[in-house]
Each structure stands twice: as structure tokens, then as C-alpha cells.
C-alpha positions in Angstrom: 0.2 -0.2 0.1 1.3 3.7 -0.7 0.0 7.2 1.4 1.4 9.9 1.9 3.6 9.9 3.9 1.8 12.4 7.0 -0.4 9.6 6.8 1.9 5.9 7.1 1.7 6.5 11.0 -2.0 7.2 11.8 -3.1 4.6 9.3 -1.1 1.2 11.2 -2.7 1.8 14.2 -5.7 2.0 12.7 -5.3 -0.9 10.7 -3.3 -2.8 14.0 -6.3 -3.2 15.7 -7.7 -5.6 12.8 -4.9 -7.1 12.3 -4.2 -9.0 16.4 -6.3 -11.7 14.8 -4.8 -12.7 11.4 -1.3 -14.7 10.6 -0.7 -11.4 9.0 2.6 -8.4 9.8 2.2 -4.5 9.3 5.9 -2.6 8.6 6.2 0.5 7.1 9.0 0.4 4.4 9.6 4.0 3.7 12.1 3.9 3.8 13.4 0.7 2.2 11.2 1.1 -1.2 11.7 4.0 -3.5 8.9 4.7 -6.0 9.2 6.0 -9.5 7.0 6.9 -12.3 7.1 6.2 -15.8 5.0 7.0 -19.0 4.6 5.3 -22.2 4.4 1.1 -23.7 7.5 0.2 -23.1 8.2 -3.4 -20.9 7.2 -3.7 -17.8 10.1 -4.5 -15.3 8.9 -7.0 -12.6 8.6 -5.3 -10.4 6.7 -2.7 -12.0 3.5 -2.3 -11.2 0.1 -0.4 -14.1 -1.2 2.5 -12.2 -4.3 3.3 -14.7 -6.3 1.3 -16.9 -5.0 2.3 -20.5 -1.2 0.7 -19.5 0.2 3.9 -20.3 1.3 5.0 -16.8 3.0 2.8 -14.5 4.9 2.9 -11.0 8.7 1.3 -10.1 9.0 0.1 -7.1 12.3 -0.3 -6.4 15.5 -0.4 -3.4 17.1 1.3 -5.4 18.0 5.0 -6.0 17.6 5.9 -8.9 18.4 8.5 -11.7 15.3 10.3 -13.2 15.5 13.4 -15.9 11.3 14.2 -14.1 10.2 15.9 -11.3 7.9 15.3 -8.8 6.0 17.7 -9.3 5.1 16.4 -12.9 4.3 13.1 -12.3 1.8 15.0 -9.2 0.2 17.2 -11.7 -0.4 13.8 -13.9 -2.4 12.4 -11.5 -4.6 15.4 -11.1 -5.3 15.0 -14.7 -6.2 11.0 -14.1 -9.0 12.7 -11.3 -6.2 10.8 -8.5 -6.1 13.1 -5.3 -3.3 12.9 -2.8 -4.8 13.0 1.3 -2.3 13.7 3.6 -3.4 13.6 7.3 -4.4 17.3 7.1 -6.8 16.5 4.1 -8.0 12.6 5.7 -11.6 12.6 7.0 -12.8 15.9 5.6 -14.3 14.8 1.5 -16.7 11.9 1.1 -15.6 9.3 -1.3 -17.6 10.9 -4.5 -16.1 14.2 -3.5 -12.9 13.5 -5.3 -14.7 11.9 -7.8 -13.4 8.5 -6.4 -16.2 6.9 -7.6 -15.4 7.9 -10.5 -12.8 6.1 -11.1 -13.4 2.5 -10.0 -12.3 3.2 -6.2 -15.5 2.6 -4.7 -17.1 -0.6 -4.4 -20.6 -0.6 -4.4 -22.1 -4.4 -4.8 -19.7 -5.6 -2.0 -17.9 -4.9 1.5 -18.6 -3.2 4.9 -16.3 -0.3 5.6 -16.9 2.9 8.3 -19.2 5.7 6.6 -20.2 2.3 3.8 -24.1 3.1 4.3 -24.0 6.9 3.5 -21.6 6.6 0.6 -23.8 3.9 -0.5 -27.0 5.7 -0.6 -25.8 9.5 -1.9 -24.6 6.9 -4.9 -28.0 5.2 -5.6 -30.3 8.5 -4.1 -28.4 11.5 -5.1 -25.5 13.6 -5.5 -22.3 16.1 -3.7 -23.4 19.5 -3.7 -19.6 19.9 -4.6 -17.8 17.9 -6.9 -14.2 17.9 -8.2 -12.8 19.6 -10.8 -9.5 20.4 -12.5 -8.2 23.7 -14.3 -5.1 25.4 -15.6 -3.0 28.3 -15.0 -1.0 29.1 -17.5 1.5 30.6 -15.5 3.7 28.6 -11.7 1.4 29.6 -8.4 1.4 27.2 -5.5 -1.7 27.9 -4.1 -2.4 25.8 -0.7 -4.6 23.6 0.1 -7.8 25.0 1.3 -7.3 28.4 -0.8 -10.9 30.2 -1.4 -12.0 30.2 -5.3 -14.3 33.0 -5.5 -17.0 33.6 -8.6 -16.7 37.4 -10.0 -18.1 38.3 -7.2 -16.2 37.8 -4.3 -18.2 34.4 -3.0 -16.2 31.7 -2.6 -17.4 28.9 -4.1 -15.0 26.5 -3.2 -11.6 25.6 -2.0 -7.7 24.0 -3.8 -7.7 20.2 -2.7 -4.2 19.9 -4.1 -2.2 21.7 -6.9 0.9 21.1 -8.2 2.7 22.2 -12.2 4.5 20.9 -14.9 6.5 22.7 -17.8 2.9 23.8 -18.8 1.6 26.0 -15.3 -0.5 24.7 -13.1 -2.8 22.4 -12.1 -5.5 22.6 -9.7 -7.4 20.0 -8.6 -10.6 22.0 -6.4 -13.7 21.2 -5.1 -16.4 23.5 -6.9 -20.4 23.7 -6.2 -21.4 22.7 -8.4 -23.8 25.7 -8.9 -21.0 27.8 -9.9 -19.5 25.0 -12.3 -19.7 27.5 -15.0 -19.1 30.4 -13.0 -15.7 32.9 -14.3 -13.6 31.5 -11.5 -10.2 33.1 -9.7 -7.8 32.2 -6.4 -7.6 36.1 -5.7 -6.8 38.1 -9.1 -5.2 34.5 -10.8 -8.0 34.0 -13.4 -8.6 29.4 -13.3 -8.9 28.1 -16.6 -11.7 24.9 -16.6 -8.7 21.8 -17.9 -10.6 20.0 -20.4 
């Protein structure tokens, strides 16, 4: 399992309650295994794993430290474009899976399983929708708004906030949680206009 570094200790503590009756062991391998991302149709090394359904994006897990020409922020920007939001300890427990688009990305199974909050999540899926939704924007220049930075409309009314941001050679990619009623509005962060990412 790969997590945001800030969540490793809390998740280990949580899972430890359930593993005591199993013939299994939880080990923190944070300092032993390094994760590298690469794209393209290539012959995958044995220790790598594809992380998207199209088969173009892959992760290579290695105990060796490898050289890379690409920055981590470029890969995170591609994660955001693919609809993958990284949850940290700071944002853990604040959002429903549907608000983060996890249901659309295949991250929730509505036919099987039992987990905390299942009734609320299933009811929302079958009988309603969230008031806010995950939306992607781009900013041509390299700016880096922090998580929870307000996003406002033309009247200056806050209609959402930043979930995560990463920059690449083409500027910044912003994943935001926006009120559905404001999806067609002209939005900005401070004085910087946001452009919908198609």
C-alpha cells in the first residue's frame, strides 16, 4: 500500500486493531522502497506495476535509488489530470469519496464489502449527489495555491477551495472542490483566473 507519508503512522495504528487476529504483519517500508513513475508502452520490469487502466502510466518500486529526468511535481500534475487526489493527514476524513471522484475512478465498490460510512456513501450514490464536485483547472503561470485556498466567482463569493495543486512545464494544475451551481462561472484564486482543464 502506498500512502501520503503523513498518513503512514495513523493508518498503521488504525489497521493494527484489525490485524491482531490474522496471520499477517504490518511493516513500514517508507525508508526502504522508492517509487518512480514512468509513462509509455514499455516492457515492464518485474517489480513494476501499472497504475492506470489504459496501461500508459506505471510505477516502479525499487530498493535502489534511481536517477530520473522528471520532477515529482510533473508526476503529481499528471496524477491530478487522471483524477487521483492525494489525501494527507491534514485532509483525511474531510471529504466523501464522491466529492473526490473516487467513484468515477473505480475507487469504490458499491456491490460488495463493508466499511465505515458505507451506508452514507451508498445512499449518496443511489439516491442523490454531492453539492460539490471535483473539478480541474489550469493556470498558465507557475503558482502554487495551498490546500483550502478559497476559489471565488466574479462577485467575490467563495464557491469552492483548492484540494491540491502541482506545476509542470505548462503551468499549474489545480484540483478543486467546487459547488455544482458555480461550475459554469468565471472563477479565480485571488486575482488569478482559472481555466477549465478539458
